[in-house]
C-alpha positions, -999 to +999 in steps of 0.1 A: +174+326+062+158+294+050+150+294+013+117+281-001+109+270-036+077+267-056+065+233-067+039+228-094+018+197-099+006+184-133-029+196-125-017+232-120-018+232-081+013+248-065+028+248-030+061+259-014+088+237+001+115+249+024+152+240+017+159+207+035+122+197+037+110+169+016+085+176-013+060+152+003+062+171+036+058+204+019+027+193+000+011+179+032+017+211+051-002+230+024-031+206+026-022+186-006-019+149-004+004+131-028+007+093-032+032+076-009+038+044+010+071+037+029+083+074+033+119+061+034+129+060-003+127+022-005+095+018-026+084+038-056+048+048-047+058+085-047+079+084-079+076+114-101+094+130-131+110+161-117+118+192-138+142+214-119+170+209-094+165+187-064+186+162-043+178+131-023+183+133+014+189+095+015+196+069-012+166+063-034+166+025-032+132+023-048+145+037-081+166+020-108+196+038-122+178+043-155+148+059-137+171+083-120+189+091-153+155+098-168+148+125-143+127+106-118+128+111-080+111+099-049+091+128-033+094+113+002+131+119+003+138+146-023+142+183-013+142+211-039+172+232-049+151+253-074+115+257-084+101+224-096+075+209-118+062+174-112+042+150-134+019+139-106-014+152-093-026+153-057-054+130-044-080+157-050-111+155-028-099+123-009-096+135+027-070+114+046-076+111+084-050+127+106-026+102+122-030+096+159-010+078+186-034+054+203-030+026+229-043-008+218-045-042+235-040-075+219-074-092+218-065-123+199-037-141+181-049-165+154-021-188+143-028-199+107+005-216+099+041-216+111+047-183+095+013-164+094-005-149+123-037-128+123-033-103+151-063-084+163-061-053+185-088-037+206-088+001+209-101+022+239-139+024+237-138+061+241-113+066+212-125+072+177-100+058+152-108+067+116-090+052+085-097+046+049-097+010+037-062+002+023-042+023+047-016+011+073-004+020+108+028+018+127+026-007+155+049+000+186+057-030+208+061-027+246+099-026+241+096+002+215+100-018+182+082+001+155+069-016+123+043-008+096+014-031+090-016-027+067-050-027+082-069-058+070-102-049+087-130-027+075-137+007+089-168-003+110-153-032+129-147-030+167-113-045+164-085-038+140-068-067+122-033-073+109-017-101+090+018-107+103+043-129+084+073-144+103+106-128+091+139-144+098+157-123+125+127-099+125+124-082+158+086-074+156+077-108+141+097-125+168+077-105+194+043-113+177+051-150+172+070-159+204+064-133+231+031-114+226+002-124+248-035-115+248-039-084+269-005-069+260-006-032+257+008-018+224+005+015+207-004+023+171+004+055+151-017+062+120-034+058+097-008+063+070-006+057+032-025+065+001-033+030-011-070+038-011-098+036-037-103+064-061-137+068-079-149+033-086-181+040-105-185+019-137-148+010-138-131-024-140-109-030-110-080-054-108-061-062-076-026-078-076-014-092-043+015-113-032+017-129+003+003-108+031-002-080+005-038-094+005-043-077+039-052-042+026-070-057-004-092-076+021-100-042+037-108-026+004-129-056-007-149-052+025-156-015+017-166-024-019-193-048-006-211-019+010-213+004-021-247+010-036-254-001-072-247+034-086-212+035-072-201-001-078-174-009-103-182-028-135-160-058-124-137-067-096-109-093-102-083-103-077-050-121-085-033-134-053+001-150-057+020-172-032+048-197-030+029-225-013-008-236-011-009-230+026-001-193+020-037-188+007-048-182+042-081-164+037-112-174+018-120-150-011-151-169-020-171-151+007-170-119-013-199-111-037-195-098-072-159-109-073-137-130-096-105-142-080-075-163-091-050-180-067-016-183-084+014-203-072+048-191-084+059-226-092+042-258-103+036-285-077+021-320-079-007-311-055-017-279-073-040-279-104-046-242-104-028-213-120+010-208-118+034-179-126+033-143-117+001-123-108+009-096-134+014-121-162-018-138-154-037-105-155-022-095-188-032-128-203-068-124-191-074-088-203-075-081-240-079-044-234-063-027-204-071+009-211-102+011-188-088-011-159-077+005-126-050-016-110-042-018-072-011-037-065+003-047-030+031-069-020+068-072-029+085-042-045+097-065-073+062-075-082+050-040-082+077-025-104+075-055-128+037-052-130+036-015-137+063-018-164+048-048-182+012-036-179+023-003-195+040-022-223+006-038-229-014-006-231-023+001-195-022+038-185+004+043-157-019+069-141-044+041-134-019+020-114-018+024-076+005+005-053+017-002-018+051-020-017+061-040+014+098-033+021+120-048+047+126-028+079+164-030+076 
């Protein structure tokens, strides 16, 4: 007979998880949505302090040895061995759309540089695809390659947009850059992820992005443009980091009520703008971080460093939300 264990969240909500089932799966089956991103133990979006006995089903590559020693675990790969208490809450009244498997045709490939393509897909006219700005989908190529990409479009556009970076020896990026043609039939599965806006009213928002981590931020910025005055945040600031000037491939000046900073990781002769890391630039700009809600997307190193250093400077960790891009292998 399969055992089941009680799991209690910090806000008092409880649910049961069967032996061998992940905590994230158990919560979802009981209608409770917890923060997550990769679902494979390689990022830290679902990290939680865990009181009680549990074990990882795969290596928790998204955690440092110190974090594991301090009782943290990743809910997407942990299964309980006793009743548990977690120091996280669910998403509350945010209703995540149910994932679907939908056919999609390539409608355009916009080559921006030798290593960035904007890929747009057209969905069947009779199919309703709902997502929340900031979420991602799995794209399945004609040969069955499956990779996750953030949606860069807003929820009312007729096509869905993705920003694809070339990856050395990457099977999907090789397909997109070298083989994909307009009209190719793909499939998407989604939406997935919890990198979505919480209540924004009268708050200061800061976005940290590196590389194509700007894609879900673009989607969220589009949704913020449509809010009425009562629900708009106090301020919106975007910090976008890249290695080269050409990597700033979209124009953030088209968005209203927005302050943005483009930041190169290293100084160059042709660049007179900011340099360094996005998180350090943000810390230097904000004297008081207690009322700032941070959304970070990009490399896992940036996200872990940003959360740690922001907390050292007085930023509440519960006001930090992230989506880490991790390699497929």
